[in-house]
Backbone as JSON, one array per atom type, in Angstrom:
{
  "sequence": "MIKKVFIFLGFTLLFSCSTVKEPILTSVNNINVESNDSLLFIESNLSIYNPNWFVIKSEKLYYLLLNDTVSFAKGESKTPINIPSKDTTNIFLNLEIDSKKIIDSVFIDEKLNIRVLGYTIVPIIDTFYFDFNYPIESDPVFKSLIEHFVSEDDLDIKSIRLKKIELQNTDVEILFDLKNSSGVSYALNEVKIKVYDDNSKQLLIGNSLIDERILVRADSTLNLSCDATINNLTMLSSMFSKKTLIDRVLYLEISAEVEINKLLIPVSFGKELKFDPLNFDLKLND",
  "N": [[72.56, -86.59, 1.43], [72.13, -89.01, 0.04], [70.75, -90.3, 2.03], [68.38, -88.82, 2.08], [67.36, -89.47, -0.39], [66.8, -92.2, -0.06], [64.88, -91.99, 1.95], [62.91, -90.61, 0.55], [62.3, -92.48, -1.47], [61.37, -94.5, 0.17], [59.05, -93.35, 1.29], [57.63, -93.01, -1.09], [57.3, -95.66, -1.95], [55.79, -96.63, 0.21], [53.52, -95.01, -0.01], [52.62, -95.77, -2.55], [52.01, -98.47, -2.18], [49.95, -98.26, -0.34], [47.97, -97.12, -1.82], [47.17, -98.89, -3.74], [44.55, -100.63, -5.24], [41.96, -103.13, -5.38], [40.79, -104.33, -8.55], [37.48, -103.64, -9.89], [34.67, -105.51, -10.49], [32.12, -104.58, -12.38], [29.81, -105.27, -13.85], [27.96, -107.99, -15.39], [27.39, -109.12, -18.56], [25.43, -109.96, -21.56], [24.94, -112.86, -21.58], [25.51, -116.1, -22.73], [24.54, -119.43, -23.26], [25.67, -122.72, -23.71], [25.32, -126.26, -24.17], [26.52, -129.55, -23.25], [25.99, -132.71, -22.81], [26.33, -133.38, -19.43], [27.54, -131.02, -18.89], [27.71, -127.45, -18.88], [28.4, -124.59, -20.83], [29.18, -121.38, -20.28], [29.17, -118.24, -21.7], [30.14, -114.85, -21.52], [30.29, -111.25, -21.06], [32.46, -109.41, -19.08], [32.52, -106.43, -17.28], [35.12, -104.6, -16.15], [36.49, -102.43, -13.82], [39.3, -100.33, -13.36], [40.61, -98.89, -10.63], [43.05, -97.79, -10.08], [46.23, -95.97, -10.2], [47.86, -96.96, -12.07], [48.32, -98.93, -15.08], [46.61, -101.98, -15.49], [48.0, -104.88, -16.42], [47.78, -108.13, -17.53], [48.69, -111.43, -18.2], [46.91, -113.49, -18.06], [43.64, -114.16, -16.78], [41.84, -115.79, -14.18], [38.79, -117.53, -13.59], [36.1, -118.25, -11.36], [33.03, -119.83, -10.42], [31.05, -119.8, -7.65], [29.59, -120.71, -4.43], [29.33, -120.16, -0.9], [30.86, -122.33, -0.11], [31.38, -124.22, -2.14], [32.84, -124.74, -5.35], [31.63, -124.42, -8.62], [32.21, -123.96, -11.24], [34.74, -123.17, -13.65], [37.2, -121.22, -15.38], [39.23, -119.45, -17.8], [40.91, -116.54, -19.07], [41.45, -116.04, -22.57], [43.12, -114.35, -23.91], [45.68, -111.8, -23.43], [45.21, -109.31, -20.82], [44.37, -105.88, -20.61], [43.88, -103.13, -18.79], [43.28, -99.83, -18.68], [44.37, -97.1, -16.54], [42.04, -95.83, -14.18], [39.81, -96.55, -15.7], [37.37, -98.51, -17.61], [37.15, -101.83, -18.82], [35.92, -104.23, -21.13], [35.79, -107.69, -20.78], [36.08, -110.92, -22.08], [34.32, -113.74, -20.93], [34.52, -117.18, -20.18], [33.03, -120.0, -18.99], [33.05, -123.26, -17.61], [30.58, -125.32, -16.49], [29.67, -127.63, -14.01], [26.78, -129.09, -14.16], [25.22, -130.91, -12.63], [26.45, -130.8, -10.15], [26.02, -128.16, -9.31], [23.24, -128.05, -9.18], [22.73, -129.91, -7.15], [23.89, -128.69, -4.97], [23.23, -126.02, -4.51], [20.88, -123.71, -3.25], [17.8, -122.21, -4.36], [17.37, -119.59, -3.49], [19.83, -118.73, -2.85], [22.82, -116.8, -3.0], [25.3, -116.47, -5.57], [28.79, -116.24, -6.49], [30.9, -114.67, -8.84], [34.2, -115.14, -9.17], [37.27, -113.52, -9.65], [40.62, -113.92, -10.46], [44.07, -112.97, -10.58], [47.17, -111.42, -11.67], [49.38, -108.56, -11.82], [52.11, -106.56, -13.04], [53.44, -103.96, -11.22], [54.76, -100.68, -11.26], [57.54, -100.02, -9.18], [56.32, -101.43, -6.97], [56.4, -104.01, -7.89], [55.13, -107.17, -8.23], [51.62, -107.43, -8.21], [49.03, -109.08, -6.78], [45.66, -109.87, -7.41], [42.3, -110.46, -6.31], [39.01, -110.77, -6.58], [35.42, -110.49, -6.13], [32.12, -110.89, -7.64], [28.83, -110.59, -6.85], [26.04, -112.6, -7.81], [22.62, -113.42, -8.59], [21.25, -116.67, -8.04], [19.08, -117.5, -9.44], [18.89, -116.74, -12.34], [20.91, -118.41, -13.32], [19.98, -121.01, -12.78], [17.69, -120.98, -14.39], [18.81, -120.88, -16.93], [20.08, -123.34, -16.9], [17.87, -125.13, -16.79], [16.58, -124.6, -19.2], [18.28, -125.87, -20.91], [18.26, -128.44, -19.99], [15.73, -129.43, -20.64], [14.62, -129.69, -23.71], [13.19, -129.14, -27.01], [14.1, -131.14, -28.67], [14.22, -133.3, -27.02], [11.71, -134.29, -26.85], [9.59, -136.7, -28.15], [7.01, -137.49, -30.1], [5.21, -140.32, -30.31], [2.85, -141.55, -31.34], [-0.55, -140.85, -32.39], [-3.62, -141.75, -31.44], [-6.88, -142.56, -32.48], [-9.65, -142.54, -30.41], [-12.41, -142.18, -29.81], [-15.27, -141.08, -31.57], [-17.66, -138.62, -31.54], [-20.69, -136.69, -31.93], [-20.2, -134.01, -31.19], [-17.57, -133.98, -30.17], [-14.21, -135.3, -30.56], [-12.24, -137.84, -29.27], [-8.84, -138.38, -28.63], [-5.82, -140.29, -28.16], [-2.65, -139.44, -27.08], [0.6, -140.46, -27.45], [3.8, -140.15, -26.14], [7.39, -139.77, -25.81], [9.75, -138.68, -23.38], [12.94, -137.67, -23.18], [15.63, -137.65, -20.9], [18.72, -136.62, -20.68], [20.41, -135.24, -19.1], [21.67, -135.85, -16.72], [20.61, -135.05, -14.36], [17.85, -135.31, -12.22], [14.44, -134.27, -12.62], [11.19, -132.71, -12.15], [7.94, -132.66, -13.67], [5.26, -130.45, -13.71], [1.76, -130.05, -14.04], [1.18, -130.77, -16.93], [0.22, -129.59, -19.98], [-1.78, -130.08, -22.82], [-2.42, -128.77, -25.95], [-4.35, -128.24, -28.87], [-4.21, -126.57, -31.87], [-5.67, -124.77, -34.68], [-3.77, -124.0, -36.5], [-0.24, -123.08, -36.77], [-0.2, -120.48, -35.87], [-1.58, -120.31, -33.58], [-4.02, -119.14, -32.94], [-6.63, -120.11, -32.82], [-8.04, -122.31, -30.65], [-8.68, -125.72, -30.71], [-8.74, -128.08, -29.33], [-7.88, -129.77, -26.21], [-6.0, -130.87, -23.28], [-5.1, -132.09, -19.99], [-2.59, -133.1, -17.78], [-2.8, -133.47, -14.63], [-0.85, -133.86, -12.49], [2.12, -134.53, -10.59], [5.04, -135.33, -12.28], [7.8, -137.37, -12.22], [10.92, -137.16, -13.73], [13.51, -139.08, -14.21], [17.11, -138.91, -13.92], [19.12, -139.37, -16.83], [17.35, -141.05, -18.36], [14.47, -142.32, -20.19], [11.2, -141.31, -20.39], [8.03, -142.71, -20.75], [5.0, -141.43, -21.81], [1.45, -140.85, -21.78], [-1.6, -139.35, -22.85], [-5.01, -138.26, -22.88], [-6.79, -136.35, -25.26], [-9.29, -133.98, -26.03], [-11.01, -133.03, -28.89], [-12.77, -130.42, -30.35], [-15.23, -130.92, -32.6], [-16.91, -129.22, -34.15], [-15.67, -126.7, -34.0], [-13.21, -127.29, -35.2], [-13.98, -128.13, -37.82], [-15.28, -125.83, -38.74], [-13.15, -124.09, -38.85], [-11.66, -125.28, -40.88], [-13.32, -125.04, -43.15], [-13.38, -122.28, -43.34], [-10.83, -121.78, -44.15], [-10.92, -122.75, -46.62], [-10.04, -125.23, -47.53], [-9.82, -128.75, -47.49], [-7.99, -130.64, -47.69], [-4.88, -132.11, -46.91], [-4.58, -130.8, -44.42], [-2.97, -129.02, -41.83], [-2.52, -129.18, -38.48], [-1.7, -127.84, -35.2], [0.15, -128.94, -32.49], [0.66, -128.33, -29.12], [2.7, -128.76, -26.33], [2.99, -128.04, -23.0], [4.51, -127.26, -19.82], [5.42, -127.03, -16.3], [8.69, -127.06, -15.25], [10.34, -128.48, -12.56], [13.04, -127.98, -10.55], [15.03, -128.27, -7.8], [13.26, -126.7, -6.22], [12.71, -124.61, -7.89], [10.59, -123.29, -10.33], [10.1, -123.45, -13.73], [8.6, -122.42, -16.69], [8.08, -124.38, -19.64], [7.78, -125.03, -23.16], [6.74, -126.87, -26.01], [6.32, -127.48, -29.51], [4.57, -129.2, -32.13], [3.8, -130.07, -35.51], [0.77, -131.35, -36.89], [-0.61, -133.61, -39.21], [-3.73, -133.68, -40.72], [-6.3, -135.74, -41.82], [-9.32, -135.2, -43.01], [-11.24, -136.78, -44.25], [-10.91, -139.41, -43.4], [-10.75, -138.91, -40.79], [-8.23, -138.8, -39.49], [-5.28, -138.4, -37.59], [-1.86, -137.5, -37.61], [1.71, -137.17, -37.13], [3.3, -134.44, -38.77], [5.73, -134.99, -40.8]],
  "CA": [[71.8, -86.61, 0.17], [71.72, -90.4, -0.19], [69.74, -90.61, 3.04], [67.12, -88.2, 1.65], [66.84, -90.26, -1.52], [66.2, -93.42, 0.5], [63.64, -91.6, 2.64], [61.92, -90.29, -0.5], [61.88, -93.74, -2.08], [60.58, -95.23, 1.15], [57.71, -92.75, 1.33], [56.98, -93.29, -2.37], [56.89, -97.06, -1.93], [54.71, -96.76, 1.18], [52.33, -94.38, -0.58], [52.17, -96.59, -3.68], [51.39, -99.69, -1.65], [48.7, -97.95, 0.35], [46.96, -96.65, -2.77], [46.81, -99.97, -4.67], [43.2, -101.11, -4.97], [41.48, -104.25, -6.19], [39.87, -103.98, -9.65], [36.07, -103.78, -9.53], [33.81, -106.11, -11.51], [30.93, -103.74, -12.28], [28.62, -105.88, -14.43], [28.08, -109.21, -16.21], [26.44, -108.86, -19.64], [25.37, -110.8, -22.77], [25.19, -114.25, -21.2], [25.13, -117.11, -23.71], [24.72, -120.75, -22.66], [25.69, -123.9, -24.57], [25.33, -127.47, -23.34], [27.13, -130.77, -23.77], [25.72, -133.72, -21.79], [26.12, -132.84, -18.09], [28.3, -129.78, -18.74], [27.24, -126.23, -19.52], [29.44, -123.63, -21.13], [28.59, -120.04, -20.22], [29.98, -117.16, -22.23], [29.6, -113.56, -21.14], [31.23, -110.14, -21.03], [32.64, -108.79, -17.78], [33.0, -105.04, -17.27], [36.02, -104.48, -15.0], [37.01, -101.07, -13.64], [40.61, -100.23, -12.71], [40.62, -97.64, -9.86], [44.43, -97.48, -9.71], [47.0, -94.98, -10.96], [48.68, -97.68, -13.05], [47.62, -99.83, -16.0], [46.64, -103.4, -15.11], [48.3, -105.78, -17.53], [47.88, -109.5, -17.04], [48.7, -112.42, -19.28], [45.76, -114.4, -17.95], [42.77, -114.1, -15.62], [41.17, -117.05, -13.85], [37.44, -117.28, -13.12], [35.39, -119.31, -10.64], [31.65, -119.58, -10.01], [30.98, -120.53, -6.39], [28.85, -120.16, -3.3], [30.23, -120.0, 0.25], [31.69, -123.5, 0.18], [31.63, -125.11, -3.28], [33.08, -124.15, -6.66], [30.88, -125.17, -9.63], [32.65, -123.66, -12.6], [36.06, -122.55, -13.76], [37.54, -120.77, -16.72], [40.36, -118.54, -17.85], [40.92, -115.67, -20.24], [42.19, -116.6, -23.7], [44.05, -113.34, -24.42], [46.18, -110.9, -22.38], [44.28, -108.3, -20.35], [44.95, -104.55, -20.47], [42.86, -102.22, -18.27], [43.9, -98.53, -18.42], [44.12, -96.47, -15.25], [40.77, -95.12, -14.01], [38.98, -96.84, -16.87], [36.67, -99.79, -17.61], [37.39, -102.66, -19.99], [35.1, -105.43, -21.26], [36.61, -108.9, -20.89], [35.28, -112.1, -22.43], [34.31, -114.79, -19.9], [34.09, -118.51, -20.61], [32.99, -120.88, -17.82], [32.56, -124.64, -17.76], [29.82, -125.59, -15.27], [29.18, -128.98, -13.7], [25.37, -128.8, -13.87], [24.72, -131.75, -11.53], [27.03, -130.33, -8.9], [25.39, -126.91, -8.88], [21.85, -128.36, -8.82], [22.72, -130.64, -5.88], [24.54, -127.98, -3.88], [22.81, -124.63, -4.37], [19.46, -123.43, -3.08], [17.37, -121.23, -5.33], [17.46, -118.24, -2.95], [21.21, -118.51, -2.44], [23.62, -115.98, -3.92], [26.55, -117.02, -6.08], [29.81, -115.24, -6.76], [31.92, -114.85, -9.86], [35.48, -114.75, -8.58], [38.3, -113.25, -10.66], [41.97, -113.93, -9.89], [45.14, -112.69, -11.54], [48.24, -110.57, -11.14], [49.96, -107.61, -12.76], [53.37, -105.95, -12.61], [53.22, -102.55, -10.9], [56.02, -99.96, -11.04], [58.05, -99.9, -7.81], [55.81, -102.49, -6.09], [56.66, -105.28, -8.54], [53.95, -107.99, -8.56], [50.41, -107.18, -7.43], [48.04, -110.13, -6.97], [44.31, -109.42, -7.09], [41.3, -111.52, -6.13], [37.79, -110.04, -6.24], [34.17, -111.2, -6.4], [30.93, -110.16, -8.08], [27.68, -111.42, -6.47], [24.94, -112.74, -8.76], [21.52, -114.25, -8.13], [21.31, -118.02, -8.6], [17.89, -117.69, -10.27], [19.17, -116.79, -13.78], [21.75, -119.56, -13.63], [19.1, -122.17, -12.82], [16.82, -120.87, -15.56], [19.62, -121.28, -18.09], [20.28, -124.79, -16.8], [16.64, -125.84, -17.11], [16.33, -124.46, -20.63], [19.11, -126.84, -21.63], [17.87, -129.78, -19.55], [14.49, -129.83, -21.3], [14.53, -129.03, -25.01], [12.24, -129.75, -27.94], [14.7, -132.36, -29.22], [14.01, -134.4, -26.07], [10.32, -134.73, -26.95], [9.31, -137.53, -29.32], [5.61, -137.95, -30.14], [5.25, -141.63, -30.96], [1.64, -141.79, -32.14], [-1.81, -140.24, -31.98], [-4.62, -142.78, -31.71], [-8.28, -142.18, -32.4], [-10.33, -143.35, -29.4], [-13.88, -142.11, -29.88], [-15.84, -139.97, -32.34], [-19.04, -138.3, -31.24], [-21.19, -135.59, -32.74], [-19.56, -132.75, -30.82], [-16.15, -134.1, -29.84], [-13.41, -136.47, -30.9], [-11.23, -138.14, -28.26], [-7.64, -139.03, -29.14], [-4.77, -140.6, -27.19], [-1.34, -139.01, -27.56], [1.71, -141.18, -26.82], [5.07, -139.47, -26.41], [8.54, -140.06, -24.95], [10.55, -137.54, -22.95], [14.29, -138.15, -22.86], [16.41, -136.81, -20.0], [20.13, -137.01, -20.74], [21.15, -134.17, -18.43], [22.36, -136.31, -15.51], [19.92, -134.47, -13.21], [16.42, -135.59, -12.19], [13.56, -133.12, -12.45], [9.77, -133.05, -12.15], [7.03, -131.88, -14.51], [3.98, -130.13, -13.08], [0.68, -129.56, -14.9], [1.46, -130.91, -18.36], [-0.95, -129.17, -20.74], [-1.79, -130.39, -24.24], [-3.36, -127.93, -26.69], [-4.36, -128.43, -30.32], [-4.67, -125.36, -32.56], [-5.98, -125.01, -36.09], [-2.51, -123.83, -37.24], [0.85, -122.69, -35.87], [-0.38, -119.13, -35.33], [-2.17, -120.54, -32.26], [-5.12, -118.19, -32.73], [-7.89, -120.81, -32.54], [-7.88, -123.57, -29.91], [-9.74, -126.67, -31.08], [-8.72, -129.24, -28.43], [-6.95, -129.62, -25.09], [-5.93, -131.92, -22.27], [-4.29, -131.71, -18.84], [-2.1, -134.12, -16.85], [-2.74, -132.69, -13.4], [-0.1, -134.59, -11.46], [3.57, -134.31, -10.64], [5.69, -136.44, -12.98], [9.25, -137.38, -11.99], [11.73, -137.59, -14.88], [14.79, -139.42, -13.59], [18.31, -138.6, -14.69], [19.6, -140.34, -17.84], [16.29, -142.02, -18.63], [13.42, -141.92, -21.12], [9.9, -141.52, -19.77], [6.91, -142.91, -21.69], [3.8, -140.76, -21.31], [0.26, -140.84, -22.64], [-2.69, -138.52, -22.35], [-6.18, -138.14, -23.75], [-7.16, -134.98, -25.63], [-10.62, -133.85, -26.63], [-11.04, -132.05, -29.97], [-14.12, -129.96, -30.67], [-15.45, -131.15, -34.04], [-17.52, -128.07, -34.8], [-14.65, -125.66, -34.12], [-12.22, -127.72, -36.18], [-14.55, -128.12, -39.17], [-15.52, -124.43, -39.11], [-11.85, -123.54, -39.22], [-11.26, -125.83, -42.17], [-14.12, -124.43, -44.23], [-12.99, -120.88, -43.47], [-9.56, -121.75, -44.88], [-11.26, -123.19, -47.98], [-9.31, -126.43, -47.92], [-10.06, -129.93, -46.65], [-6.94, -131.6, -48.04], [-3.55, -131.83, -46.33], [-4.67, -129.82, -43.34], [-1.93, -129.13, -40.82], [-2.86, -128.63, -37.17], [-0.52, -127.57, -34.38], [0.06, -129.51, -31.15], [1.57, -127.68, -28.17], [2.82, -129.39, -25.01], [3.64, -127.12, -22.07], [4.56, -127.74, -18.44], [6.37, -126.39, -15.41], [9.8, -127.93, -14.85], [10.72, -128.2, -11.17], [14.36, -128.43, -10.11], [15.5, -127.57, -6.59], [12.21, -125.77, -5.82], [12.53, -123.59, -8.91], [9.62, -123.65, -11.37], [10.34, -122.75, -14.98], [7.7, -122.91, -17.75], [8.65, -124.79, -20.92], [6.73, -125.3, -24.15], [7.2, -127.46, -27.27], [5.26, -127.56, -30.5], [4.71, -130.13, -33.25], [2.73, -129.98, -36.5], [0.01, -132.58, -37.13], [-1.32, -133.69, -40.5], [-5.09, -134.15, -40.47], [-7.08, -136.23, -42.96], [-10.72, -135.09, -42.57], [-12.08, -137.84, -44.83], [-10.81, -140.59, -42.53], [-10.6, -138.39, -39.43], [-6.96, -139.38, -39.06], [-4.25, -137.45, -37.17], [-0.52, -138.03, -37.46], [2.74, -136.14, -37.16], [3.67, -133.9, -40.07], [7.19, -135.17, -40.89]],
  "C": [[71.26, -88.01, -0.11], [70.62, -90.8, 0.78], [68.38, -90.05, 2.64], [66.48, -88.98, 0.51], [66.15, -91.52, -1.01], [64.89, -93.12, 1.22], [62.54, -91.31, 1.64], [61.39, -91.57, -1.15], [61.0, -94.55, -1.13], [59.16, -94.7, 1.24], [56.94, -93.04, 0.05], [56.45, -94.72, -2.41], [55.72, -97.27, -0.98], [53.41, -96.18, 0.64], [51.74, -95.22, -1.71], [51.44, -97.83, -3.19], [50.03, -99.4, -1.04], [47.6, -97.53, -0.61], [46.59, -97.71, -3.8], [45.46, -100.55, -4.27], [42.86, -102.28, -5.88], [40.67, -103.71, -7.37], [38.43, -104.27, -9.22], [35.3, -104.37, -10.71], [32.44, -105.43, -11.4], [29.67, -104.37, -12.86], [28.98, -107.14, -15.21], [27.0, -109.12, -17.28], [26.51, -109.92, -20.74], [25.71, -112.26, -22.48], [24.66, -115.19, -22.28], [25.48, -118.49, -23.15], [24.69, -121.83, -23.73], [25.8, -125.13, -23.68], [25.99, -128.63, -24.07], [27.02, -131.82, -22.68], [25.5, -133.05, -20.43], [26.87, -131.53, -17.86], [27.6, -128.64, -19.46], [28.43, -125.31, -19.73], [28.79, -122.25, -21.2], [29.6, -119.03, -20.73], [29.32, -115.84, -21.87], [30.69, -112.5, -21.26], [31.27, -109.54, -19.63], [33.14, -107.36, -17.97], [33.81, -104.85, -15.99], [36.62, -103.08, -14.97], [38.33, -101.11, -12.88], [40.68, -98.89, -11.97], [42.03, -97.12, -9.57], [45.07, -96.44, -10.63], [47.87, -95.63, -12.03], [47.79, -98.56, -13.94], [47.72, -101.26, -15.48], [46.85, -104.23, -16.38], [48.5, -107.18, -16.97], [47.82, -110.46, -18.21], [47.45, -113.3, -19.24], [44.97, -114.09, -16.67], [42.11, -115.46, -15.42], [39.82, -116.74, -13.22], [36.9, -118.51, -12.39], [33.95, -118.86, -10.42], [31.41, -120.42, -8.76], [29.97, -119.91, -5.44], [29.82, -120.08, -2.13], [31.22, -121.15, 0.39], [32.13, -124.29, -1.05], [31.86, -124.3, -4.55], [32.43, -125.03, -7.73], [31.43, -125.0, -11.04], [34.02, -123.0, -12.56], [36.29, -122.14, -15.2], [38.74, -119.85, -16.64], [40.3, -117.71, -19.12], [41.81, -116.26, -21.32], [43.24, -115.63, -24.25], [44.54, -112.47, -23.27], [45.18, -109.78, -22.07], [45.02, -106.97, -20.18], [43.84, -103.59, -20.04], [43.53, -100.89, -17.92], [43.55, -97.99, -17.04], [42.82, -95.69, -15.25], [39.81, -95.35, -15.17], [38.36, -98.24, -16.74], [36.93, -100.53, -18.92], [36.45, -103.86, -19.96], [35.98, -106.64, -21.54], [35.7, -110.09, -21.14], [35.45, -113.18, -21.37], [33.82, -116.09, -20.49], [34.19, -119.45, -19.41], [32.45, -122.24, -18.18], [31.9, -125.04, -16.45], [29.46, -127.06, -15.18], [27.74, -128.83, -13.25], [24.83, -129.64, -12.71], [25.21, -131.24, -10.18], [26.33, -129.07, -8.39], [23.93, -127.15, -8.48], [21.79, -129.01, -7.44], [23.15, -129.78, -4.7], [24.02, -126.58, -3.61], [21.3, -124.53, -4.2], [19.08, -122.25, -3.96], [17.5, -119.8, -4.81], [18.88, -117.89, -2.51], [21.96, -117.68, -3.48], [24.88, -116.73, -4.33], [27.54, -115.88, -6.29], [30.64, -115.64, -7.97], [33.21, -114.29, -9.28], [36.53, -114.62, -9.67], [39.65, -113.17, -9.96], [42.99, -113.64, -10.98], [46.23, -111.87, -10.88], [48.73, -109.64, -12.24], [51.27, -107.09, -12.18], [53.14, -104.46, -12.43], [54.57, -101.88, -10.7], [56.32, -99.81, -9.55], [57.62, -101.1, -6.95], [56.17, -103.87, -6.6], [55.35, -106.01, -8.8], [52.79, -107.69, -7.61], [49.39, -108.25, -7.78], [46.66, -109.6, -6.58], [43.34, -110.59, -7.11], [40.01, -110.83, -5.69], [36.56, -110.79, -6.74], [33.11, -110.27, -6.96], [29.73, -111.03, -7.76], [26.62, -111.44, -7.57], [23.85, -113.6, -8.13], [21.62, -115.63, -8.77], [20.15, -118.29, -9.56], [18.19, -117.73, -11.77], [20.01, -117.98, -14.2], [20.89, -120.82, -13.74], [18.19, -122.15, -14.04], [17.57, -121.3, -16.83], [19.85, -122.79, -18.09], [19.04, -125.55, -17.27], [16.32, -125.75, -18.59], [17.13, -125.46, -21.44], [18.83, -128.27, -21.17], [16.69, -130.3, -20.36], [14.36, -129.05, -22.6], [13.56, -129.77, -25.91], [12.78, -131.03, -28.55], [14.48, -133.56, -28.32], [12.6, -134.98, -26.15], [10.1, -135.48, -28.25], [7.87, -138.04, -29.25], [5.56, -139.23, -30.96], [4.03, -141.87, -31.85], [0.47, -141.01, -31.56], [-2.92, -141.2, -32.4], [-6.03, -142.24, -31.54], [-9.0, -143.11, -31.42], [-11.85, -143.36, -29.58], [-14.3, -140.88, -30.68], [-17.31, -139.81, -31.97], [-19.45, -137.09, -32.07], [-20.44, -134.29, -32.45], [-18.05, -132.85, -30.67], [-15.54, -135.37, -30.39], [-12.34, -136.65, -29.83], [-10.06, -138.88, -28.9], [-6.68, -139.3, -27.98], [-3.43, -140.23, -27.81], [-0.27, -139.73, -26.76], [3.01, -140.46, -27.16], [6.13, -139.88, -25.39], [9.25, -138.76, -24.61], [11.89, -138.05, -22.47], [14.99, -137.14, -21.96], [17.85, -137.31, -19.98], [21.02, -136.03, -19.98], [21.98, -134.65, -17.24], [21.72, -135.79, -14.24], [18.43, -134.81, -13.3], [15.63, -134.3, -12.03], [12.12, -133.6, -12.48], [9.02, -132.13, -13.11], [5.72, -131.68, -13.76], [3.0, -129.6, -14.12], [1.06, -129.58, -16.39], [0.18, -130.61, -19.13], [-0.76, -129.5, -22.22], [-2.84, -129.5, -24.92], [-3.21, -128.19, -28.18], [-4.97, -127.18, -30.95], [-4.91, -125.66, -34.04], [-4.78, -124.73, -37.0], [-1.46, -123.3, -36.27], [0.8, -121.23, -35.41], [-0.99, -119.16, -33.93], [-3.28, -119.53, -31.92], [-6.41, -118.9, -32.3], [-7.61, -122.16, -31.89], [-9.03, -124.51, -30.25], [-9.76, -127.9, -30.18], [-7.71, -129.04, -27.32], [-7.01, -130.81, -24.17], [-5.02, -131.44, -21.15], [-3.9, -132.94, -18.05], [-1.85, -133.41, -15.53], [-2.1, -133.49, -12.28], [1.39, -134.33, -11.66], [4.24, -135.54, -11.23], [7.2, -136.34, -12.79], [9.96, -137.92, -13.23], [13.14, -137.82, -14.35], [15.96, -139.14, -14.53], [18.67, -139.74, -15.64], [18.57, -141.44, -18.09], [15.34, -141.45, -19.68], [12.08, -142.29, -20.51], [8.83, -141.64, -20.85], [5.64, -142.32, -21.08], [2.65, -140.9, -22.3], [-0.79, -139.94, -22.01], [-3.82, -138.5, -23.37], [-6.47, -136.67, -24.01], [-8.52, -135.0, -26.31], [-10.61, -132.72, -27.65], [-12.49, -131.7, -30.28], [-14.34, -130.04, -32.18], [-15.97, -129.91, -34.76], [-16.49, -126.96, -35.02], [-13.63, -126.02, -35.19], [-12.77, -127.64, -37.6], [-14.84, -126.7, -39.64], [-14.23, -123.77, -39.55], [-11.42, -124.01, -40.6], [-12.03, -125.19, -43.33], [-13.74, -122.96, -44.43], [-11.67, -120.74, -44.22], [-9.71, -122.3, -46.29], [-10.39, -124.36, -48.44], [-9.64, -127.56, -46.95], [-8.97, -130.98, -46.86], [-5.62, -131.14, -47.43], [-3.61, -130.71, -45.29], [-3.58, -130.09, -42.31], [-2.4, -128.42, -39.55], [-1.58, -128.45, -36.37], [-0.76, -128.07, -32.96], [1.1, -128.84, -30.26], [1.52, -128.42, -26.84], [3.59, -128.43, -24.11], [3.56, -127.68, -20.66], [5.43, -126.81, -17.61], [7.43, -127.41, -15.03], [10.24, -127.51, -13.45], [12.08, -128.83, -10.87], [14.75, -127.59, -8.9], [14.56, -126.42, -6.2], [12.03, -124.6, -6.79], [11.59, -124.1, -9.98], [9.85, -122.79, -12.6], [9.39, -123.29, -16.03], [8.47, -123.27, -19.02], [7.5, -125.13, -21.87], [7.37, -125.83, -25.42], [6.03, -127.53, -28.24], [5.59, -128.52, -31.63], [3.54, -129.93, -34.21], [2.09, -131.35, -36.71], [-0.65, -132.51, -38.49], [-2.68, -134.34, -40.24], [-5.78, -134.52, -41.78], [-8.55, -136.21, -42.56], [-11.61, -136.19, -43.12], [-12.09, -139.08, -43.95], [-10.71, -140.21, -41.04], [-9.33, -138.96, -38.77], [-5.97, -138.26, -38.73], [-2.91, -138.15, -37.09], [0.48, -136.89, -37.54], [3.06, -135.72, -38.58], [5.19, -133.94, -40.19], [7.8, -134.2, -41.89]]
}
């Protein structure tokens, strides 16, 4: 009788071990990115499926973001995990990314992996350690990085100088600084300057183009200038149609392509301009 019990337990243990499966990370949703100097903090929800006959309970999960050779981010769960048998649970993910490291080490067409590690106590088997990956494209990660590298707060328009007034057009010089505190160098391609009659951007009254590649070095401030041509007739027609010539506010938009590691991401910033038609004077609307 005792022998049969041991045989039964042995078969049960063997069957249990053979049927234990890794959890499956099925999706990554609701990604939110925050920045702090050279670090990025990514928050998201992971949907994890438990294919096993037992409940997965774990005090803590550990997360990594990596390619084949380098780990760029790490994090851990803040609360205990409980995934019912044959069911899916959403788990909050928090990762701290070294932005310079990932930019220097990852190619844009390279896949990344979110790696999840942890353990749970399984009946009969005791401790079951799991380690599984979820592949993601590097493209969305880089886009999130660039959005935080180049923000509107980094753009400071210093002055707008009147250069020449003619019957049809007015030429102005726009001086602005671009601060890069990200710790990563990047380039700007095709910087476009557009002046609209208001922030609805329905009527374009002036424009300019810097048609050259501009390198913005890490942890530096770049001084830039460009000339813009404003169409006098279009601007004055707009003013009369709005029935006001006092305290007119125009809208200046600066757009460009940011290039990091062969990835091009469009960015755009806007500033309001106060226009004095009597003196033909333009300045920032503070």
